[in-house]
C-alpha positions as CSV (number, residue, x, y, z in Angstrom):
1,M,113.2,6.8,-24.9
2,E,110.7,9.6,-24.4
3,E,108.8,11.1,-27.4
4,E,109.7,14.6,-28.4
5,K,107.0,17.0,-27.1
6,I,106.2,20.4,-28.6
7,T,103.9,23.2,-27.6
8,I,101.4,24.3,-30.2
9,S,98.5,26.8,-30.3
10,I,95.2,26.0,-32.0
11,Q,92.1,28.0,-32.4
12,V,88.8,26.2,-31.6
13,A,85.5,28.1,-31.8
14,Q,87.3,31.5,-31.5
15,R,89.3,30.3,-28.4
16,T,93.0,29.8,-28.5
17,L,94.3,26.6,-26.8
18,S,97.9,26.0,-26.0
19,L,98.7,22.3,-26.0
20,K,101.8,20.2,-25.3
21,I,101.8,17.3,-27.7
22,Q,104.0,14.6,-29.2
23,K,105.6,16.2,-32.3
24,E,104.5,13.4,-34.7
25,W,100.8,14.2,-33.7
26,E,100.9,17.8,-34.8
27,H,99.3,17.1,-38.1
28,Y,96.4,15.4,-36.4
29,F,95.8,18.3,-34.1
30,R,96.0,20.8,-37.0
31,E,93.5,18.7,-39.0
32,A,91.2,18.4,-36.0
33,E,91.3,22.2,-35.6
34,K,90.3,22.6,-39.2
35,V,87.5,20.0,-39.0
36,I,86.1,21.3,-35.7
37,N,86.0,24.9,-36.9
38,E,84.4,24.1,-40.2
39,N,81.7,22.0,-38.5
40,F,81.3,24.7,-35.8
41,L,80.5,27.3,-38.5
42,E,78.1,24.9,-40.3
43,F,76.3,24.2,-37.0
44,A,76.1,27.9,-36.3
45,K,74.3,28.4,-39.6
46,I,71.6,25.7,-39.1
47,W,71.1,25.4,-35.3
48,T,69.5,27.8,-32.8
49,Y,71.8,28.3,-29.9
50,R,72.2,30.5,-26.8
51,D,76.0,30.5,-26.7
52,Q,79.1,28.8,-28.2
53,Q,78.9,26.1,-25.5
54,D,75.6,24.9,-27.0
55,L,77.2,24.6,-30.4
56,L,80.3,22.8,-29.1
57,S,78.1,20.4,-27.1
58,M,76.0,19.6,-30.2
59,L,79.2,19.3,-32.3
60,L,80.7,16.9,-29.7
61,V,77.6,14.7,-29.6
62,N,77.6,14.6,-33.5
63,F,81.3,13.6,-33.6
64,V,80.8,10.8,-31.0
65,V,77.7,9.4,-32.7
66,K,79.6,9.3,-36.0
67,W,82.6,7.7,-34.3
68,L,80.4,5.0,-32.6
69,A,78.7,4.2,-35.9
70,D,82.0,3.9,-37.6
71,E,83.3,1.6,-34.8
72,Q,80.2,-0.6,-35.2
73,R,80.7,-0.8,-39.0
74,L,84.3,-1.8,-38.5
75,K,83.4,-4.4,-36.0
76,E,80.8,-5.9,-38.4
77,Y,83.4,-5.8,-41.2
78,D,85.9,-7.6,-39.0
79,E,83.3,-10.2,-38.2
80,E,82.7,-10.9,-41.9
81,L,86.4,-10.7,-42.8
82,I,87.7,-13.2,-40.2
83,P,85.8,-16.2,-41.6
84,M,86.8,-15.3,-45.1
85,M,90.5,-15.1,-44.1
86,E,90.2,-18.4,-42.3
87,S,88.7,-20.0,-45.4
88,L,91.5,-18.5,-47.5
89,Q,94.1,-19.9,-45.1
90,Q,92.5,-23.4,-45.4
91,L,92.6,-23.2,-49.1
92,T,96.2,-22.2,-49.2
93,E,97.1,-25.0,-46.7
94,N,95.2,-27.5,-48.9
95,L,97.4,-26.4,-51.9
96,H,100.5,-27.5,-50.1
């Protein structure tokens, strides 16, 4: 069964985008719109730029760097968690 699609408009850096998305993802797109625009305005206050493309590029790099750092932290967390879960499983098996 195909997911229900809807068309929404969001505003990013003073540009309106029309997007066709899965209905259940609308909340994420609206939240992304908010986060992007808030960060865009913050970057505009602190960075020297020639045009909005410069700001959007810096914003994109910033988001990707944060995402990569978060991915690394999650990977390290998983690497620590798996041995602990295996130990816990052994302990529970020993109880039976």
